[in-house]
C-alpha angles and dihedrals in degrees: 000000000000116000115262096023108129120230092203096096090050092049091050092048092046092054090052092049092051087052091055094248093132098165091049093049092049092047091048093058094042092052089052093049093050091050098048106022086220127112131192129212086240093055095044094050090047088053089054090054090047093052091046092054091045087056095242100133095166093055090044092056090047089052092050096046088052090051094050093047091049100039103019093124097040120129092239094096093165091059092046090049086053091050093051090047091053090047093054093049092050094048092050090052090056091047096254091131103159091052086046090057094049091049094051093050088051086053091049090052096051098039111107097199114086094214095046089050089062090049092054093046089047090052087052094054089049091052091049090066091073095046113110113238098007101164128221087246090056093050091048091054090053090048091052090052091051091049092050091051091046090053089047091051090051092048093048092059095037092243123162131188116262115249117261109283122240101190120127123197131195088227116038113241113226118194122197121200117196145143095199106067093130137068092326136119094257092057091062090061102044106048095096092055094047100045108009099059128122102272092193095059103029142047115204125214120185123203101197119196087176107135099190114038121199143168091298090054089057092050091053093053106096111201092230093050127094107237117195122185108215104157093123097038123110115241093255091055091050090048091049092053092049089051092050090048089053096225116199098195121021112195119195111205098183110056109173095341123117123305092005124167096206091134087071087077090071089073091061088215096158129059092239127020124195138162140204148094097075093051130040109210139038124312087219092226123138114271091247089057101041111036098196149326121244113243141138141238092265097053096036117040087180137031091238129054132182087226092061136069093195130052121264116245100214117203115203095243124004131353089202133067116198108215105162126197091203126102106225125221118232117284109263124218115265106277091226090074091065102029098043092227136075122253118208116198147182127193095174119125102284092230085074092061106098131188092254091053089050088052092052090047089051088055089051096051091046089054095046097044099188097043125118131212124217118199123184129182138118093263088061091057091061119084090224094046092053093045092050091048091052090050088049093053092049091048088054091053101258107157119231093248091056091046087053089065093055118094121198121206129179124217119298137172093240094057093126092058088050090069082078085073092058130075101183128018117220113213122211130238146242084011106041128193121269114178088019093059092050093049092047088054095045087055090052095254115138113229120213111204135185114227110162120200108262094020119144119273101260090051091066101056093101089054090051094051092047094045092053093055094046096256102107090136086077091069113088121206093202137035089242092055091045089059095041093048093050094045091048092048088052093056094058109071092172093055090049089054092050092050089050088061099043109036097078092049092046090051095046091050095044131099085251090075101026099111100183094049092046093050091048091054092049095045089051088055089050092055093049094049091051093047090050092048091050090049093052091049092050091051094054 
């Protein structure tokens, strides 16, 4: 900060921001800047936070770019790391995922705190899943960086992995580690494991990083399970508790998603450590730290993948079990019957909508000249988000008459009923929908997904969902097939009406929602993993 510049305007604006008075905080800073013509790194960073909270991502990015151009060599590396982190998050929201990865890695490089370094690198890995053409080698480079930061964090606190355990229990002890045991997408895929397990053969321990518990949290708490709330615990304390509980299989359900505790694996506190369900690609941890990643035969044709550091634990049907908490409205007739034209739609997180996907959707709308496209996401409920998306479509060559057939909607509580406005759901790639795909199918809407042969694991989730309800023909292996399949489906209104009637019953009767069958498959895997671990320990 330049000598003589007062921090008083920043402090006043900061107090207003903390009170939730976003407009007041913004105006206080602007007034001070107009009066003095001088800006501080503190004030500019605060303005970025204000713009973020005001849901103005384009303005936020402009503010952060100006900050970094002005103060990019300043000694306040923590503040610069925060600025790069905010920039990465904002770029990801707008679908600028490759730039997001670069920004988050810059944040990790500048961040002085070893734990926060890991967080920023983890965020970069998460963002890379939406990048078109991100290679296996590029992922492995990211994973190596994460492992280096993890080793540095362990060294900084003098931590060492625990020795291999030799305990044996009559009932296997399964520990689940998650930050999403609440009204969250992940909770709709883990309930059978947390409450529907074989109580005679297993004891369940839950290590919950959930900060705000709700009614869903209460449903997930089986009376016989041990539930430990560890949201504010350091990693070493969580690991020590897992060790004291003598966990046989520790199952991380978060991967590189928000507020994860994946670094706990570095202590090797449990006999077996695996990951999956709440994340879709490799943890990037060494094979002796993460013993496997839960998958199935549809997502993982082979046990090994160049995109993974750990082996893939392939279940025979599905590695998901969809157990929704939602009460679904009745399935509506296909809107094409009343409107006379087909409406395509996508309710996926808009950060997954890459330029390549927009190019394929443009081809589809060009081939079905009267079709409409319905897009729904929080970004599209923001003025700046809609404006930026319109500019993006024009930059990608969408003509105005085609753009006129696109409808933008923001988030709303009645989103399930709004599937009644959609005839065909268009899945995204390389990061497909998860919960949104299941919800579309439950509402009778066919989902067309792109799952190329040889694609990374997470890119094949849509194919797994569809194969498990007997609709694998809706999974295309090439972009050309994705377009042709969608266009062909749009031409058959009778077929769309039939699918409307049969998709919910097919989903309900499928392995994807057969809780008992799914739990048996997972528990058989747990037994096998522990037997293998015991055999290795005895052979040492």
